[in-house]
BAPATI-269929 format. One line per field, with one value per residue: x, y, z of N, C-alpha, C in turn. Coordinates in steps of 0.05 Angstrom, whole numbers, plus 5000, padded with zeros to 4 digits. Layout:
<recs>
n_east <- [X, ...]
n_north <- [Y, ...]
n_up <- [Z, ...]
ca_east <- [X, ...]
ca_north <- [Y, ...]
ca_up <- [Z, ...]
c_east <- [X, ...]
c_north <- [Y, ...]
c_up <- [Z, ...]
</recs>
This chain:
<recs>
n_east <- [3084, 3038, 2971, 2903, 2857, 2805, 2808, 2814, 2777, 2705, 2673, 2636, 2604, 2573, 2592, 2644, 2680, 2681, 2702, 2754, 2775, 2774, 2800, 2865, 2937, 2997, 3062, 3131, 3202, 3257, 3323, 3366, 3415, 3436, 3447, 3404, 3340, 3281, 3221, 3173, 3112, 3070, 3056, 3054, 3033, 3000, 2961, 2937, 2915, 2876, 2844, 2813, 2766, 2747, 2729, 2752, 2805, 2821, 2866, 2886, 2924, 2994, 3050, 3116, 3181, 3246, 3308, 3374, 3433, 3485, 3541, 3544, 3539, 3551, 3500, 3440, 3370, 3321, 3254, 3201, 3134, 3093, 3041, 3055, 3031, 3016, 3037, 3052, 3094, 3081, 3026, 3030, 3049, 3042, 3063, 3121, 3187, 3247, 3306, 3355, 3388, 3409, 3391, 3375, 3324, 3271, 3202, 3144, 3078, 3033, 2974, 2939, 2884, 2853, 2817, 2823, 2811, 2816, 2825, 2857, 2912, 2960, 2964, 3004, 3038, 3016, 3030, 3090, 3156, 3204, 3271, 3325, 3392, 3444, 3513, 3535, 3588, 3606, 3626, 3604, 3542, 3539, 3497, 3456, 3411, 3350, 3285, 3222, 3156, 3086, 3025, 2960, 2900, 2836, 2800, 2747, 2679, 2653, 2651, 2653, 2691, 2683, 2719, 2756, 2797, 2830, 2853, 2909, 2931, 2995, 3024, 3062, 3059, 3108, 3148, 3199, 3260, 3278, 3331, 3392, 3395, 3345, 3277, 3235, 3187, 3175, 3121, 3117, 3095, 3107, 3109, 3104, 3121, 3160, 3204, 3267, 3321, 3387, 3427, 3427, 3391, 3363, 3305, 3268, 3198, 3169, 3161, 3215, 3239, 3244, 3304, 3339, 3392, 3427, 3430, 3469, 3446, 3417, 3390, 3323, 3303, 3269, 3218, 3212, 3182, 3194, 3170, 3178, 3168, 3208, 3231, 3260, 3298, 3320, 3375, 3405, 3472, 3493, 3469, 3460, 3468, 3456, 3464, 3437]
n_north <- [7122, 7070, 7079, 7062, 7040, 7053, 7101, 7134, 7129, 7127, 7075, 7016, 6971, 6930, 6914, 6891, 6862, 6888, 6937, 6923, 6903, 6947, 6989, 7003, 6997, 7020, 7000, 7015, 7010, 7050, 7057, 7111, 7135, 7180, 7251, 7281, 7261, 7240, 7210, 7166, 7148, 7115, 7055, 7029, 6978, 6972, 7011, 6990, 6942, 6958, 6989, 6954, 6942, 6987, 7058, 7103, 7129, 7146, 7184, 7187, 7193, 7201, 7172, 7186, 7162, 7182, 7156, 7160, 7129, 7130, 7147, 7197, 7259, 7324, 7341, 7351, 7347, 7359, 7348, 7341, 7328, 7317, 7333, 7321, 7332, 7384, 7444, 7489, 7500, 7513, 7500, 7446, 7425, 7380, 7365, 7387, 7386, 7409, 7391, 7375, 7312, 7294, 7269, 7219, 7180, 7215, 7231, 7244, 7267, 7271, 7298, 7285, 7281, 7269, 7255, 7214, 7199, 7137, 7144, 7187, 7211, 7224, 7199, 7171, 7210, 7233, 7226, 7242, 7242, 7290, 7289, 7322, 7326, 7351, 7359, 7309, 7270, 7222, 7157, 7140, 7106, 7092, 7078, 7126, 7148, 7118, 7114, 7104, 7093, 7099, 7093, 7110, 7090, 7090, 7050, 7062, 7068, 7113, 7185, 7206, 7195, 7187, 7204, 7215, 7249, 7313, 7362, 7403, 7458, 7486, 7471, 7420, 7360, 7334, 7282, 7273, 7244, 7249, 7244, 7217, 7162, 7150, 7126, 7158, 7200, 7265, 7306, 7356, 7414, 7441, 7500, 7515, 7563, 7576, 7547, 7558, 7594, 7619, 7620, 7593, 7541, 7500, 7465, 7430, 7439, 7397, 7324, 7281, 7220, 7155, 7142, 7180, 7226, 7262, 7323, 7363, 7395, 7440, 7477, 7503, 7568, 7599, 7590, 7599, 7611, 7616, 7644, 7603, 7557, 7539, 7522, 7556, 7543, 7569, 7561, 7550, 7538, 7503, 7453, 7418, 7349, 7279, 7208, 7142]
n_up <- [3343, 3324, 3300, 3314, 3264, 3276, 3301, 3260, 3219, 3215, 3250, 3236, 3274, 3255, 3208, 3204, 3172, 3122, 3138, 3154, 3106, 3071, 3095, 3105, 3116, 3088, 3095, 3097, 3094, 3078, 3058, 3058, 3014, 2993, 2995, 2979, 2969, 2937, 2953, 2930, 2955, 2940, 2903, 2836, 2833, 2879, 2868, 2821, 2839, 2878, 2846, 2818, 2846, 2870, 2867, 2888, 2930, 2996, 3031, 3096, 3138, 3145, 3173, 3191, 3203, 3218, 3219, 3239, 3212, 3229, 3273, 3327, 3297, 3268, 3239, 3198, 3181, 3131, 3118, 3075, 3067, 3013, 2965, 2904, 2857, 2853, 2824, 2849, 2903, 2958, 2959, 2954, 3001, 3056, 3104, 3142, 3167, 3198, 3227, 3278, 3287, 3335, 3381, 3366, 3331, 3296, 3293, 3253, 3237, 3182, 3154, 3101, 3087, 3040, 2982, 2925, 2856, 2821, 2768, 2762, 2729, 2751, 2800, 2828, 2844, 2887, 2941, 2967, 2995, 3006, 3019, 3049, 3066, 3109, 3123, 3119, 3098, 3062, 3035, 2968, 2963, 3016, 3072, 3099, 3128, 3153, 3128, 3153, 3136, 3146, 3114, 3121, 3094, 3058, 3016, 2971, 2945, 2948, 2948, 2997, 3052, 3106, 3146, 3207, 3217, 3222, 3180, 3190, 3165, 3155, 3200, 3234, 3270, 3312, 3340, 3386, 3414, 3483, 3502, 3474, 3489, 3506, 3512, 3516, 3488, 3464, 3446, 3395, 3364, 3301, 3267, 3199, 3181, 3218, 3206, 3194, 3157, 3126, 3063, 2999, 2969, 2919, 2897, 2848, 2836, 2816, 2820, 2834, 2808, 2841, 2879, 2855, 2836, 2888, 2928, 2972, 3033, 3084, 3138, 3146, 3123, 3089, 3038, 2971, 2906, 2836, 2772, 2736, 2763, 2795, 2858, 2912, 2968, 3028, 3070, 3136, 3157, 3198, 3239, 3299, 3299, 3307, 3309, 3319]
ca_east <- [3067, 3017, 2944, 2882, 2840, 2780, 2813, 2817, 2752, 2681, 2672, 2610, 2607, 2557, 2604, 2672, 2696, 2685, 2719, 2781, 2784, 2776, 2818, 2891, 2961, 3021, 3086, 3156, 3227, 3275, 3349, 3375, 3444, 3444, 3439, 3378, 3325, 3252, 3210, 3145, 3101, 3051, 3067, 3035, 3020, 2979, 2940, 2923, 2900, 2853, 2826, 2795, 2741, 2739, 2731, 2768, 2822, 2824, 2890, 2879, 2947, 3021, 3069, 3143, 3203, 3273, 3328, 3402, 3448, 3513, 3545, 3538, 3551, 3539, 3484, 3412, 3352, 3297, 3236, 3176, 3114, 3080, 3025, 3072, 3015, 3014, 3060, 3060, 3106, 3065, 3001, 3036, 3058, 3024, 3078, 3149, 3204, 3276, 3314, 3378, 3383, 3428, 3379, 3365, 3303, 3249, 3177, 3124, 3053, 3021, 2946, 2930, 2855, 2851, 2804, 2833, 2800, 2836, 2830, 2876, 2936, 2983, 2959, 3029, 3052, 2999, 3045, 3119, 3173, 3229, 3291, 3350, 3410, 3467, 3534, 3545, 3610, 3610, 3631, 3580, 3529, 3536, 3470, 3458, 3388, 3328, 3258, 3200, 3131, 3060, 3004, 2933, 2882, 2811, 2790, 2718, 2664, 2639, 2668, 2653, 2705, 2676, 2744, 2755, 2820, 2827, 2877, 2918, 2950, 3014, 3039, 3067, 3064, 3132, 3156, 3229, 3270, 3288, 3360, 3400, 3390, 3319, 3253, 3213, 3182, 3162, 3108, 3123, 3082, 3125, 3097, 3121, 3132, 3182, 3227, 3284, 3347, 3402, 3441, 3408, 3391, 3337, 3295, 3245, 3172, 3158, 3171, 3237, 3234, 3259, 3333, 3353, 3416, 3421, 3446, 3472, 3432, 3420, 3368, 3306, 3296, 3246, 3213, 3200, 3180, 3193, 3149, 3183, 3162, 3232, 3228, 3285, 3296, 3344, 3383, 3428, 3491, 3499, 3450, 3472, 3454, 3469, 3448, 3440]
ca_north <- [7099, 7065, 7088, 7044, 7050, 7063, 7129, 7150, 7127, 7118, 7045, 7004, 6945, 6909, 6908, 6891, 6851, 6909, 6957, 6912, 6900, 6972, 7008, 6988, 7013, 7014, 7004, 7010, 7021, 7057, 7067, 7134, 7134, 7205, 7274, 7291, 7238, 7243, 7183, 7163, 7129, 7097, 7039, 7023, 6953, 6978, 7026, 6972, 6922, 6971, 7000, 6933, 6940, 7013, 7081, 7124, 7123, 7168, 7183, 7201, 7198, 7190, 7174, 7183, 7160, 7186, 7144, 7162, 7103, 7136, 7156, 7225, 7277, 7351, 7339, 7359, 7336, 7372, 7330, 7353, 7310, 7334, 7324, 7332, 7339, 7413, 7458, 7509, 7485, 7518, 7485, 7417, 7416, 7367, 7367, 7394, 7390, 7412, 7385, 7359, 7284, 7288, 7251, 7194, 7182, 7234, 7221, 7265, 7259, 7289, 7291, 7294, 7282, 7274, 7234, 7214, 7180, 7120, 7153, 7210, 7201, 7231, 7189, 7162, 7234, 7244, 7226, 7242, 7254, 7301, 7289, 7336, 7323, 7368, 7352, 7282, 7267, 7193, 7143, 7135, 7081, 7088, 7083, 7150, 7147, 7101, 7126, 7085, 7108, 7085, 7109, 7100, 7098, 7076, 7046, 7067, 7075, 7138, 7208, 7214, 7173, 7186, 7206, 7229, 7266, 7341, 7373, 7428, 7469, 7505, 7461, 7391, 7348, 7318, 7269, 7270, 7232, 7268, 7242, 7197, 7135, 7150, 7118, 7178, 7218, 7291, 7317, 7384, 7425, 7458, 7516, 7515, 7590, 7578, 7532, 7581, 7590, 7631, 7603, 7583, 7514, 7499, 7440, 7435, 7433, 7371, 7302, 7266, 7191, 7142, 7138, 7198, 7239, 7279, 7347, 7369, 7418, 7447, 7482, 7520, 7596, 7608, 7576, 7617, 7599, 7636, 7639, 7578, 7535, 7530, 7529, 7561, 7540, 7581, 7545, 7556, 7518, 7482, 7445, 7395, 7324, 7255, 7185, 7118]
ca_up <- [3350, 3305, 3308, 3305, 3243, 3288, 3308, 3236, 3204, 3230, 3251, 3237, 3286, 3242, 3182, 3210, 3150, 3102, 3150, 3153, 3078, 3056, 3109, 3108, 3121, 3073, 3112, 3081, 3104, 3056, 3068, 3041, 3010, 2981, 3012, 2970, 2959, 2936, 2956, 2923, 2975, 2927, 2881, 2814, 2839, 2898, 2854, 2802, 2854, 2890, 2825, 2807, 2861, 2882, 2850, 2901, 2953, 3014, 3048, 3121, 3155, 3139, 3195, 3181, 3222, 3206, 3237, 3229, 3212, 3235, 3301, 3331, 3277, 3266, 3214, 3201, 3160, 3123, 3106, 3066, 3057, 2993, 2942, 2883, 2833, 2853, 2813, 2869, 2926, 2982, 2957, 2955, 3028, 3075, 3129, 3138, 3191, 3195, 3255, 3285, 3295, 3356, 3402, 3354, 3311, 3299, 3281, 3249, 3225, 3162, 3150, 3075, 3086, 3011, 2966, 2897, 2838, 2809, 2740, 2762, 2716, 2768, 2827, 2841, 2854, 2908, 2967, 2964, 3016, 2997, 3041, 3044, 3089, 3110, 3141, 3115, 3078, 3063, 3009, 2953, 2970, 3045, 3082, 3117, 3146, 3145, 3129, 3156, 3134, 3147, 3100, 3128, 3072, 3055, 2988, 2973, 2920, 2954, 2950, 3025, 3065, 3135, 3161, 3233, 3220, 3215, 3168, 3201, 3146, 3166, 3222, 3234, 3297, 3311, 3365, 3387, 3438, 3503, 3500, 3454, 3498, 3519, 3496, 3522, 3465, 3470, 3423, 3390, 3340, 3286, 3246, 3175, 3179, 3236, 3196, 3187, 3144, 3103, 3044, 2979, 2957, 2905, 2887, 2830, 2849, 2807, 2835, 2823, 2811, 2863, 2878, 2837, 2847, 2911, 2933, 3000, 3043, 3112, 3155, 3130, 3130, 3074, 3013, 2950, 2880, 2815, 2752, 2722, 2780, 2811, 2886, 2926, 2997, 3040, 3094, 3154, 3151, 3218, 3260, 3312, 3294, 3314, 3303, 3336]
c_east <- [3044, 2990, 2924, 2866, 2814, 2783, 2813, 2792, 2729, 2678, 2643, 2613, 2592, 2569, 2635, 2690, 2702, 2703, 2748, 2792, 2790, 2796, 2844, 2914, 2984, 3045, 3111, 3179, 3246, 3300, 3359, 3405, 3454, 3434, 3414, 3363, 3295, 3239, 3181, 3133, 3081, 3064, 3045, 3020, 2996, 2955, 2924, 2905, 2874, 2833, 2807, 2768, 2731, 2744, 2750, 2786, 2824, 2848, 2885, 2904, 2972, 3039, 3097, 3163, 3229, 3294, 3356, 3416, 3478, 3516, 3540, 3554, 3537, 3524, 3455, 3396, 3328, 3279, 3210, 3158, 3096, 3061, 3038, 3057, 3013, 3039, 3070, 3069, 3089, 3039, 3006, 3042, 3036, 3037, 3107, 3163, 3232, 3288, 3341, 3370, 3400, 3417, 3366, 3342, 3283, 3225, 3158, 3100, 3044, 2992, 2936, 2900, 2846, 2838, 2812, 2818, 2822, 2842, 2849, 2903, 2961, 2980, 2984, 3045, 3038, 3014, 3075, 3133, 3198, 3248, 3315, 3367, 3434, 3487, 3545, 3565, 3618, 3615, 3604, 3568, 3526, 3508, 3470, 3436, 3368, 3302, 3238, 3174, 3107, 3039, 2977, 2913, 2856, 2804, 2759, 2706, 2649, 2659, 2671, 2666, 2698, 2701, 2741, 2778, 2814, 2854, 2884, 2939, 2969, 3029, 3041, 3071, 3087, 3136, 3186, 3237, 3281, 3319, 3367, 3394, 3363, 3297, 3230, 3211, 3167, 3148, 3114, 3109, 3102, 3109, 3115, 3134, 3156, 3206, 3245, 3310, 3359, 3416, 3423, 3413, 3364, 3331, 3272, 3220, 3160, 3173, 3194, 3233, 3251, 3288, 3347, 3375, 3409, 3440, 3447, 3457, 3436, 3394, 3350, 3299, 3271, 3243, 3200, 3200, 3179, 3173, 3153, 3177, 3186, 3229, 3256, 3281, 3322, 3349, 3405, 3447, 3494, 3477, 3461, 3456, 3470, 3452, 3454, 3445]
c_north <- [7096, 7073, 7068, 7056, 7062, 7092, 7147, 7151, 7118, 7088, 7036, 6976, 6923, 6902, 6908, 6881, 6873, 6931, 6948, 6911, 6927, 6992, 6994, 7008, 7002, 7019, 6998, 7023, 7026, 7068, 7088, 7134, 7160, 7228, 7288, 7267, 7245, 7216, 7183, 7141, 7109, 7081, 7033, 6997, 6956, 6991, 7007, 6952, 6935, 6981, 6980, 6933, 6966, 7036, 7102, 7113, 7148, 7164, 7200, 7210, 7186, 7194, 7168, 7182, 7164, 7177, 7146, 7135, 7108, 7144, 7186, 7243, 7304, 7353, 7347, 7347, 7355, 7352, 7344, 7332, 7326, 7319, 7336, 7337, 7370, 7425, 7479, 7494, 7488, 7501, 7455, 7407, 7404, 7367, 7373, 7397, 7395, 7410, 7371, 7331, 7275, 7270, 7227, 7200, 7204, 7223, 7245, 7254, 7280, 7279, 7301, 7299, 7288, 7250, 7236, 7193, 7163, 7128, 7177, 7199, 7206, 7221, 7181, 7185, 7245, 7246, 7222, 7253, 7264, 7303, 7304, 7334, 7342, 7358, 7324, 7282, 7238, 7181, 7138, 7107, 7076, 7095, 7104, 7150, 7127, 7117, 7104, 7101, 7089, 7104, 7095, 7109, 7081, 7075, 7047, 7072, 7101, 7161, 7217, 7192, 7169, 7185, 7222, 7248, 7294, 7351, 7400, 7439, 7488, 7496, 7431, 7383, 7329, 7305, 7266, 7258, 7253, 7268, 7219, 7168, 7132, 7140, 7137, 7197, 7242, 7301, 7347, 7392, 7445, 7474, 7518, 7543, 7594, 7562, 7552, 7575, 7611, 7610, 7589, 7554, 7512, 7471, 7446, 7425, 7407, 7348, 7288, 7237, 7180, 7140, 7155, 7213, 7259, 7303, 7353, 7394, 7424, 7453, 7506, 7548, 7605, 7591, 7596, 7602, 7620, 7628, 7613, 7553, 7525, 7540, 7533, 7559, 7551, 7567, 7558, 7533, 7496, 7478, 7420, 7370, 7300, 7231, 7162, 7094]
c_up <- [3330, 3317, 3298, 3283, 3253, 3297, 3284, 3219, 3222, 3227, 3253, 3248, 3273, 3214, 3185, 3188, 3129, 3112, 3148, 3125, 3065, 3069, 3117, 3112, 3103, 3092, 3095, 3095, 3080, 3067, 3048, 3039, 2997, 2998, 3002, 2958, 2959, 2934, 2948, 2940, 2963, 2905, 2860, 2820, 2858, 2884, 2836, 2817, 2866, 2869, 2813, 2820, 2871, 2862, 2861, 2923, 2970, 3031, 3073, 3136, 3144, 3163, 3185, 3204, 3207, 3226, 3225, 3231, 3216, 3264, 3302, 3312, 3277, 3239, 3220, 3178, 3156, 3109, 3099, 3055, 3038, 2975, 2918, 2857, 2830, 2842, 2832, 2894, 2952, 2982, 2961, 2983, 3045, 3103, 3123, 3165, 3182, 3223, 3256, 3292, 3319, 3378, 3390, 3335, 3318, 3284, 3276, 3233, 3204, 3157, 3122, 3074, 3058, 2997, 2937, 2881, 2826, 2780, 2739, 2751, 2732, 2797, 2842, 2852, 2878, 2935, 2961, 2989, 3004, 3021, 3032, 3069, 3086, 3130, 3138, 3092, 3078, 3035, 2995, 2960, 2999, 3054, 3104, 3138, 3136, 3148, 3132, 3154, 3134, 3134, 3107, 3107, 3073, 3026, 2989, 2946, 2925, 2956, 2979, 3042, 3094, 3152, 3186, 3236, 3211, 3204, 3180, 3182, 3160, 3190, 3221, 3263, 3295, 3339, 3364, 3414, 3457, 3502, 3481, 3462, 3511, 3500, 3501, 3498, 3474, 3445, 3420, 3364, 3327, 3265, 3222, 3172, 3198, 3228, 3182, 3173, 3125, 3086, 3025, 2971, 2943, 2897, 2868, 2843, 2839, 2821, 2820, 2828, 2833, 2857, 2858, 2852, 2868, 2914, 2962, 3008, 3072, 3126, 3145, 3140, 3115, 3049, 2994, 2924, 2858, 2794, 2737, 2738, 2796, 2839, 2898, 2956, 3009, 3066, 3111, 3151, 3173, 3237, 3272, 3307, 3302, 3308, 3322, 3319]
</recs>
């Protein structure tokens, strides 16, 4: 569910126009056609427009919906929301879930609580979603899942954004459907240390551009990184999943 900007930033009732202009939400729906996809949430166009009038941008909240576009299948998804400017994978994590899709869409929130200068050369890498899917065997170009994301941000000339959110490192709040045909959502906190898995699969710690080639995966046991910056993620093979 969407959240009011007044729940995210301090509201000044005597300056409503400025509040509305500076605090906005980016919304986008992306259909995933590969079993590994890294999604950049910021566009160069947005950055250039805001940089004309402001010095900084503060990212408060990212809401992510993962909706399967197939019938009931024995599949799973791993999603990592990251600040891909960090070379260390653990430092880059903002939120992470690994889950079956058997009861339909899943939703999770990430709280970057992060202020960035427009002069940062790697600003487009600040918010990325790494998606890995397991169990899908489909024709090339088939739409597998849809990712809907909302980025709540504030453009500002002050380094102090007056944010009301609190960053909780090490856990992600997720919402999932009770049953496949239910609209009832159950909140669940997932500790990153509890995302478990055998069987090796590796991804590089740097960000991959939009729509790049994908690799099949599964369910998370551990995340390690070697001296070259290569991140290894160990997975379990089967997690029950389904879609609507």
